[in-house]
N, C-alpha and C positions, 0 to 999 in steps of 0.2 A: 504494499497499499505507501498511494506518495505521504512524506511527511509536507506540515508547513515548517518554515525558518522559526517559528516559536518550536512546535516540536523538536525542530532540529540546533537548535542553540541549544536545550535541555540535557539530548545528548550527548550531543559535542563536550560541553562541560562535565558530564559523568565522566565521560571516557576517559576523558585529558589527567579525572583526576586518579581514575585507575594506573590508567597505562600511561602515565606521565606526560611534562605539553611539550617533550621536546617532540610531538607526532608531527610528522608532516601533512599535505590536505591529503595524496595519494593515502596514505595507512589511515588514515582518521572514516574514508568514505568505505574501505575493504573493510574496516571492521563496523561501519555503517550498514553494511551491505548483509557483512554475517549475522547483526541483529534482527536483520530484518527476513533472513532467511528461516533464520530460527522460529518464526513466527511467532514470538512472546505475547503471549494476551494482551492487549490494548486498554489500557489503565488514561485516567485523570493525569497523571503526568508520567513522559513517556520514559523521564531518566529513574523511573522509582523502582524497576523491575525487570533492569539489563541482565544480563547473564554475564556473566568476567567472561571477557576472550584471549586469547595467549596475545602478548608481545607479537607484535610484527617478524621484529631481528628476534631471533628464538637463540642468536647468541650473545645478546647483549641485552636480556629483556629487563626492564623496567621496574624500580621496587616497588610495589605497592603502596601507597600514600595510605599512610596512620593517622595525621594527626595535619596540623598546617607544616606549612615549608613546603619547598621540590625534594619531587620525588625521583628525580633523574639521578643515575648512577653515575658515578663520576669514572671517566676513564683511569685504566690501569696504570700505576706507577705518577698518576696527577699526587699535586702537594695538595696537604691540607686548608681548607683557605682561611685568611688570617681573620681573625675578626677585632675590628679597630675601635680605636676609642674616642668617643667624643664626649664634648662637653656643656652643659645647657643649667640650666634653671629651674628648679622644682617652679616657679611660677617669675613673669615676666613681667608683672605690674606691682608693685608696690608702694601701696601711700602712706605716708607718713602724717602724723598727726602732731600737732603741737603739745597736749602732754607726753609725751612717750615717741623723743626725738630724735634718739636713735633705732636703727632698726636689724634683720641681720638678712641679708642677703646669700640664698642657698647655691651653692653651686654644687650641682647633681654632674655624674660622670657614668653614661656609660656604654655600650660594648664590653671590650676585655676589660674587667676590674680585676686581673690575677695580677697585675704588675704594679707599678712603679706609674706615674706620669702625674707631669706639671701642667700648669696652663696659669699665662700670665694677665692681669686685672686690673682695670685701673680706669676711675670714674671719669665724665665728660658733661661738660654741660652743657645746659639746652639753654630754656629762659632763664635759670636758677645755674647762677655765675658760681665757682669754684671760689672759697677762701674768702667769701663773702656769704652766701645764704649756706652755703656745706661745706665742708669738711674734705678737702680732696684726697684721696690715697689712689697708690699702687703698688702691685706687688704681685709674686709667686704662688701657687697653690702647691703644696704636693699633697698627691691622694700615694699615700703607700699601700702596699698590696692588698684586696679584699675592700676597701673605705671606696666608699660610692656618693658620699655627701660632706662639705663644708659647708660655715659659717663665716661671712665677714662680714662685719658692721660697720654702719655706714651713718654717719652723722650733719642731721641740719643743725647749722649755726645762728642764722636771724631771725630772729622773730616776723620781720616784715613781710617774709617770702612766703607767711602760714595765711595771709591776705591775698594772695593771687596767684593760688591755683601754679606755681611755678615747677617743673618739670627738670630734672638733668638723668644720666643714662651709666650705668656699668658695663661693662663691654667686658669679654673675654676673648683672649686673645691668645695666638698659636703664639710660640716662643719659635719656630723656624722662620717663619716670613712675615711675623707680626702682621696677620690678616686674623681681621674681626671674629671669631667660630659664632658667639650670640652676645644679645643686648639685652639687657631688662631697662625698666622705666621707671622710674620714681620720682611720685608725686609728690610734691608738700601739698598736703590740702587743707582747706580754709576752715573746716570744721569737724568736729567728732563726732558723725556720725556713723550709725551702723550703713548706712549704704539702699541704696538700689538697687536688683538683681534682675536681670534680663537676660537673654542669650544676645550674641555678636551678631549673629542672624535668624531673621524667623522660618530662612528659608536654605534650608545645604543640600546644594549639587553635591555626588558621587559616583562615582561609576564602577561595574560589578569587576570584579577582577576572576581567573581561572582559580583562583585559591580564596581561599579569608582574608580579609585585610579589616583591622581595626580605623575606624572613623572616630577623630579628636573634634568636638560641636566645646564648641566656645562658648559658656557665660562667663558674663563680664560684672564688677561690682562697681557701679556708681554711686556720687555722689554720696561718698565718703566711706571708710575702709575699718572705723571704730571694732576695737571688738571681732569676737569670734560669731563669726552668721554658719547656721545649716540648713540645709531644707531636704527634705527627699526627692527623690528622680524614680523615674518607670520609663518603660516603652509603652508604646500601643499599638494595634493591629491599624494599617487603613488599608491602605490595595496592596500592600504585604505583607505576607504572613510568618509570625513567630517560629523559627524553625524551618524556614524555607526560604526563605531571603533573608533575614538577619535574624542575630542571637537571642533571645531574648534579654533584657537587665533592671535592673532597679536595686535602687540603693541608697546611701546620705551622701548627699556633695556639702562638703567643711570649705569653708573662707578663715585661716589665720586671722588676725589681726595683721592689719594691714594688707592682705594680700586682696589683689584689686580681678585675676582673672583665675577659670579652672579651668578643667578640661570632663568632657564626660565621658569616655569609651563607648560605641556600638562597629560589635562586628556586623560585618555584611559578608554573606555570606554567596556562593557560587551557585544560584539555581537555576544559570543559565536565558538568556534573556537573547533576544534581537532583536523590535521595534517595542516591546509593551516595556515603559514605565513603573517604578512600584513608589512606596508611600509609607513610612511608617514616623510616629509622631514621639518626643521625647517631651515628658508632662515635668512641672519642679512644683511642689506642695508643700505646705506645713512647717511654714520658714519661722525659723528660730534665732532670738540674737539680735532681736531687735529691727531689723533691715525689714525691708519689705518689695514684692514685685513689680515692677515699671507699668501701671494701669493702661500705661496707652497700649502696650502686646496683647497680644493675642491670651486668651485666658484671663484678662484685670489684674483686681488685685489680691485674687484668690489663688489661684493659678498661672504659670509663666511654662509657652509650647513654643515649639519651635518643630517643622516638618522636615525631615530630612527622604530628599527623593531619590531613588537609584537606579541610575541610566542605567543602557547597555554601553560596551565600549565598541568605540566606530571600528577597532581593530579589528574588534570579533564580528560586527558586521558586514567587513567586507570578507571575512573569512567563508562565513556561512553562507554567505551571496553566492560564494565561487562551487563552497560545494554544494551547496543544491543542486546550482545550473550542471554540474559532474554529473548529482546524480537525477537531473529529473529525463536525460538525456539515458541514462541507464533505464530506469523506470518506465519511459517509451518504447526502448527497446524489450523489455522484459517480458511484455503482454504475450500472453500464451494464444497457442490455438485455441484452447476451450472459450475462454476469454473473447476472443475474436467471432466464433461462433452463437457465443451465449448475445454475443451485442449484434452481431445480425437475427436472430429468432427475435429479439425484441421490436428491432427495426419495426419487423413483418408485423407480428403482434398490433404492436403502436399502428401501422398505418390500418385496423381495419379497425379499428377502435372509434365510437364516436368520441370522445376527450381522453382526459390520459385520468389513470386511477387518482391519482391526489387531486384533480380535480371535482371526481365524480365525488370523491369523500367529502372535498372541501363545500362541494356544491349542496350534497346529502344534510349536511348539519348546517346548514345557513335555512335549507329547505325547513328543514325541519323548527327553525326556531324565527327564523325571519315573518313579515307583514303579510297576508293574502295579498296587498298591492304588490308587492316586491319581490312575490313569485314568477316562475316561468311562466308564459301566456303561452296560450294558444299558436300562434304569431310566430313565438321563439321556436317551439314544436319544430312546425315548421320549417321554417328558414331551416334550423339547425337538420332537418331529416333529406333538405332539396343539395345543402350544403355534404349531405353525406351520398348520395346520390352523385352529383358530378364530383362531387374532390377527391371519394374513396376510390375508382379504377386509377385514373393519376396515379394515387399514391400505393397500390399495392402494386401498381405498374413498377416504380420508381424504387420500392421497398427494396426489391431482388435486388439490387445492387449492394457490389460487400462492402462491406463497412470499410474504412482506411486503412485499420491493423491489420491487410492483407498483404502482403508486398509493400509495404513503407509505401503505401497510401500508392500504386501509380495503379493496380488492380482496381480499385475505386472509381480511379480519373478515367482511364481507356473504356469503363461500363458504362460512366456517367452521359462520356462524351457518346458511346454509342446509340444512351439511351438518347442524348437530345437528336441525334441524326435521324434516328426512326420516326420518335416523336413528327418533325421536322416535311419527315418524309410523307408520315400518314397526314399534317395537315395538305400538304403540297395534291396530294392523291384527292384528298375531300374537293378542295377548291375547282382541281381540274374538272371532277363531277361536276359540281355545282357549276361552271363554266362552260357542261358537254352540256346539261342539262337547259340552260338559261342564252345558248349559243353564242357564247362570249367565249372571244380567241384567247388561246393557250398566253400569250405574250399579254395581255390584260389581266387577267386573270394572276398572272404570277406579280405584277406590280401595283395590284390591287387587292384581292384578298391574300394572297399568299404574304405580301409584304405587310397587310395592317393586319394579320394573325399573327405572324410574330412579332410586332413592333408597341403595339395598342399595351403587350403584358410590360415591354420592359418601360412602355409609358407610367403607366398607373406608380410600377415598381420605381420609378427614378421620382414623382413626384411624393409617394408615401417618404423614398429616406432623401428629398430636398425638406420635410414637413417635421421629419424627427431628429434629423441632421442638422446642428446651429450650423454649419459651415456649408453642407449643402453638397462635399464633397464627394459623399459617396453616390447622387444624382448624378452629376458630371460622371463620375469613371464608368458608371451603371451604362450612359449613353452612349460615350465612348467605343465601349469593350464591346456592346451588342452591332455596333452601328460597323464595327469593324470585323468583326466576325463576320456579320451580313455580306459584308463588299467585302473584303480579302477573300473569306472562305466558302461563303454562299456563291456568288458568283466569280472568286477568281479562280479558283478550281476546276468547276464544269465549263469556265472557259477557254481556259490553258489545257486541260483536257481534248475538246473540242477544236479546241484550234491544231495541235499534234496531229492529230483526226486527219481532217481535211487537209491539211500540210500534208502529210502522209497522202495520203490515197488520193485529193485533187476533187475538185468538186464535178458531180456528177448530176441527172440530174433531179436526182429528189434533194440535194442542194441548192436545187437553183428552186426547186417546187416548194420548196420552204421557203427557202428568205430571198422571194420574187419583190416584194413589195419590202426592199428596207426602211425607204421614205418613211413608211407610214409606222414604223414599230420603234426608228427612233425617235417621230416627233411624240408618239400616242407617250415614252417611257418619259419622254422628258417631261408630261402633260401630269402625269399621274404622281409622277415624283414628287414636283410641286406640291398638289396639292394635298399630298400625304404632308411631308414637310410641314406645312398653313395648318394641317389639321391637327399634328402633334403641338403646334406652337400654339395653338389658342388653348389645348386641354390639361400643359401643362400650368398653367396658373389659379386651375381647378380646385 
């Protein structure tokens, strides 16, 4: 069965977790086709019941994923990956109040903490100036093996600075190249309020990846940073579902004295998506310590909410499109003879039916519940009967044409072409019989009755296409295509064969007798053609 792009994205995500993220497009296609051949029972989530298939390369199998992280097996003899040391802050925005002018800036070490490491630090002026508003400090922090956090004290000296909310900075600098690694902002606050808590952004957008990733959502504390503040937080489903698109979480978010920013972790799971986005809410509630929630944000004073939008990765979309296109070709080629025979049988059955089964069921349900005036009347049934009598023979005639599944569509093409030719021959013979009865010459019959019989359906089809199509491109194409077939094929081929025949054999008594009045034929053809053109032109606007 053919898979949608969304189903394919879910299957790809599952296979990459099982077999490794190193799989190429060709290997993914083989694995997906293997899953299809296994005829796994279809469920709502196609990736939920996939059986485990052996990796494509038996000589270098991929390790099965057990948790987070990459599961690609490193090549033999490769050196182990080195874990680098990084430096940052426990929180990078700190408020300083007048009653407590000295604060501790907490510096944290990440990565490899088993060795000794050092980082330089120094204060940097902003609107607050060094030695006027704060005491400038600089130096080097040395972390012993196993030590991951150190604190540095910073002091504000000028009382006037507390009246203007001035700020300065604390930088961490690399010892080797003097590059700034991280910077914390210290704000000299003009009040000693606990502050107002809100999310930095009420809508956060992230991209789903092939493996779990932790998104940090920033929570701000503004208009004060005095005292310790805490609030409860939790995640809530919206269009995203816990356990499928993200890992549910809850807990208590705490702000230390002077802390003005905090991070909430949200784990995004690799569910697999092509175009669909999903959203999850993070809700803050039950705030303590005298602080309040920002009333201007969603949730008002009682709650504070943020929406996280999980979107598909553009790179994944491109890959899914490539794989889906490749699989679509394979699905088309995989149609078996049995399915083609079934399609042929169904088209013959539908040809003899008055309406489709679905339409009949829908109409029966409507007739049972619809008012009497809305039910089918007698004239409607008469119209349906006439349509069946006049249309069913032609539907049955063309239903015997094989469906496109046979011979890549060539059998359907040539059979359809033969059917059209046979129908044209029938129209020509009927027109000739009518001309014989009414004593009309063959030339007049051909350019009037036969031409009218083959052109009027094209005219009505062109009008319908012009009404339904905003650009009327289909009507123009229908007219030019029909006329091309009539002129080049309908006239060109017989005239070419006739010209070759009479050129090789030469004119005889039969030829002279048949075409003795050539001027009449040409004149009548021009007149009949002009009349037919005018008639078609008048019918088009109707």
